C-alpha positions in Angstrom: -1.4 -45.7 7.8 -4.4 -43.4 8.4 -6.4 -41.9 5.7 -6.3 -38.1 5.8 -9.2 -36.5 3.9 -8.2 -33.6 1.4 -9.9 -30.6 2.8 -8.1 -27.9 0.8 -11.2 -27.0 -1.1 -13.4 -26.6 1.9 -10.6 -24.7 3.7 -10.1 -22.2 0.8 -13.9 -21.8 0.5 -14.0 -20.8 4.2 -11.2 -18.2 3.8 -12.2 -14.7 3.7 -10.1 -11.8 2.7 -10.0 -8.1 3.4 -11.4 -5.8 0.7 -8.7 -4.8 -1.7 -10.3 -2.1 -4.1 -7.7 0.5 -2.7 -5.0 -1.6 -4.4 -6.7 -1.2 -7.7 -6.7 2.5 -7.2 -2.9 2.4 -6.3 -2.1 0.1 -9.2 -3.9 2.4 -11.8 -4.1 5.9 -10.6 -1.1 6.2 -8.3 1.0 4.1 -10.8 0.1 6.4 -13.6 1.2 9.4 -11.5 4.4 7.9 -10.7 5.1 6.9 -14.2 4.3 10.6 -15.4 6.8 11.9 -12.9 9.5 9.6 -14.1 9.0 10.2 -17.7 8.7 14.1 -17.4 12.2 15.4 -18.4 13.6 11.8 -18.3 15.3 12.1 -14.7 16.5 8.5 -15.3 18.2 8.8 -18.6 21.7 9.3 -17.5 21.4 6.4 -15.0 19.7 4.1 -17.6 22.5 4.8 -20.1 25.2 4.2 -17.5 24.1 1.0 -16.0 20.8 -0.5 -17.2 21.0 -0.6 -21.1 21.8 -4.3 -21.1 18.9 -5.3 -18.7 16.2 -3.0 -20.2 15.6 -2.6 -23.9 14.9 1.2 -23.6 14.4 4.1 -21.1 10.6 3.7 -21.1 10.9 0.0 -20.0 13.4 0.9 -17.1 11.1 3.8 -16.1 8.1 1.6 -16.0 10.0 -0.9 -13.9 10.9 1.7 -11.3 7.2 3.0 -11.5 6.0 -0.5 -10.7 8.2 -0.9 -7.9 7.2 2.3 -6.3 3.5 1.4 -6.7 4.3 -1.9 -5.0 5.9 0.0 -2.0 2.8 2.1 -1.8 0.6 -0.9 -1.7 2.8 -2.6 0.9 2.7 0.6 3.1 -1.1 0.6 3.0 -1.1 -3.0 4.0 1.3 -2.3 7.0 -1.2 0.5 8.0 -4.1 -1.8 7.8 -2.2 -4.6 9.8 -1.5 -2.0 12.6 -5.3 -1.1 12.6 -6.2 -4.7 13.0 -3.6 -5.2 15.7 -5.2 -2.4 17.6 -8.6 -4.0 17.3 -7.2 -7.2 18.7 -5.3 -5.5 21.5 -8.3 -3.3 22.2 -6.0 -0.3 21.8 -6.7 3.2 20.3 -6.2 3.4 16.5 -2.6 3.6 15.6 -0.7 6.9 15.2 1.3 6.4 12.0 3.5 9.4 11.8 4.1 11.2 8.5 7.8 11.3 7.6 9.4 14.7 8.2 10.7 14.8 4.7 9.6 12.8 1.6 11.7 12.1 -1.4 8.9 13.2 -3.7 6.7 15.3 -1.4 4.1 15.9 -4.1 4.1 12.7 -6.2 0.3 12.2 -5.6 -2.2 14.8 -6.4 -4.9 15.8 -4.0 -7.4 14.1 -6.3 -5.6 10.8 -6.3 -5.3 10.8 -2.5 -9.0 11.8 -2.2 -10.0 8.9 -4.5 -7.9 6.5 -2.5 -9.5 8.0 0.7 -13.0 7.5 -0.7 -12.3 3.8 -1.8 -11.1 2.8 1.5 -14.2 4.5 3.2 -16.5 2.8 0.8 -15.1 -0.6 1.3 -14.3 -0.8 4.9 -17.4 1.0 6.2 -19.3 -2.1 4.9 -16.9 -4.5 6.6 -18.6 -6.3 9.6 -15.2 -6.3 11.5 -14.7 -2.5 11.2 -18.4 -2.0 12.2 -18.0 -4.2 15.2 -14.8 -2.7 16.3 -16.3 0.8 16.2 -19.3 -0.4 18.4 -17.2 -2.1 20.9 -14.1 -0.1 21.2 -14.2 3.2 19.5 -17.7 4.6 20.0 -16.6 6.6 22.9 -13.6 8.0 21.1 -15.3 8.9 17.8 -18.7 10.6 17.9 -19.9 8.9 14.6 -18.9 5.9 12.5 -18.0 8.3 9.7 -15.6 10.2 11.8 -14.0 6.8 12.7 -13.8 5.3 9.3 -12.5 8.7 8.1 -9.6 8.3 10.6 -8.9 4.7 9.3 -8.6 6.0 5.8 -6.2 8.8 6.9 -4.0 6.3 8.7 -3.9 4.1 5.6 -3.1 6.9 3.3 -0.2 8.0 5.6 1.0 4.4 5.5 0.7 4.3 1.7 2.8 7.5 1.4 5.5 6.1 4.0 5.5 2.9 1.8 6.2 4.9 -1.3 9.0 6.7 0.4 10.5 3.5 1.8 10.6 1.9 -1.7 12.1 5.2 -3.2 14.8 5.0 -0.5 15.6 1.4 -1.4 15.8 2.3 -4.9 18.0 5.4 -4.5 20.4 3.2 -2.3 20.8 0.7 -5.1 21.7 3.6 -7.5 24.5 4.9 -5.3 27.0 2.0 -4.8 26.0 0.2 -8.2 23.9 -2.5 -6.5 21.1 -4.1 -8.6 17.6 -2.8 -8.0 16.0 -4.0 -4.7 13.3 -6.7 -4.9 9.8 -5.3 -5.0 7.3 -8.0 -4.2 3.5 -7.7 -3.6 2.4 -9.4 -0.5 -0.2 -12.0 -0.5 -3.9 -11.1 0.1 -4.5 -10.2 3.7 -6.5 -13.0 5.1 -9.0 -12.4 7.9 -7.7 -14.4 10.8 -10.1 -14.4 13.7 
């Protein structure tokens, strides 16, 4: 039998991940806004009393579970948008056009201030990333006059993806309410690994 050296430590040390400060903004600011929306006027009270009293000790715990799920949907939507942007880099295509949905379940769930904070966090993190800088130099310099214009467009795409992810999770939650199904799974994805 041949000896196989254990290279796990060296491999993990060589792995680099994409910046994820934007997820902290979603987990804190966006999550708080979602929680406030759910707890204003207790829109989930009747549903909780009918179906979820055995699983959740009180209405607040149930509302927090729903808010956490929606925040995870927001994160996953942002991740999807970033993945589409990287796919565009790799295929040397224009930045993706992620369309806004025609109608959102909660059209004003996030304030302008929260969106602006997320926008600025994305700009701050990704304008420093060497891959985004390189992609601009070799593929987008003719399309966008300045790097700021380009990174601004990246942030807009990601925010649209985040809003779409929020809506996708709300849709899954609402579907589970109608036919008495259990709540859908809400799982965060692993960190996005830079694979070049």
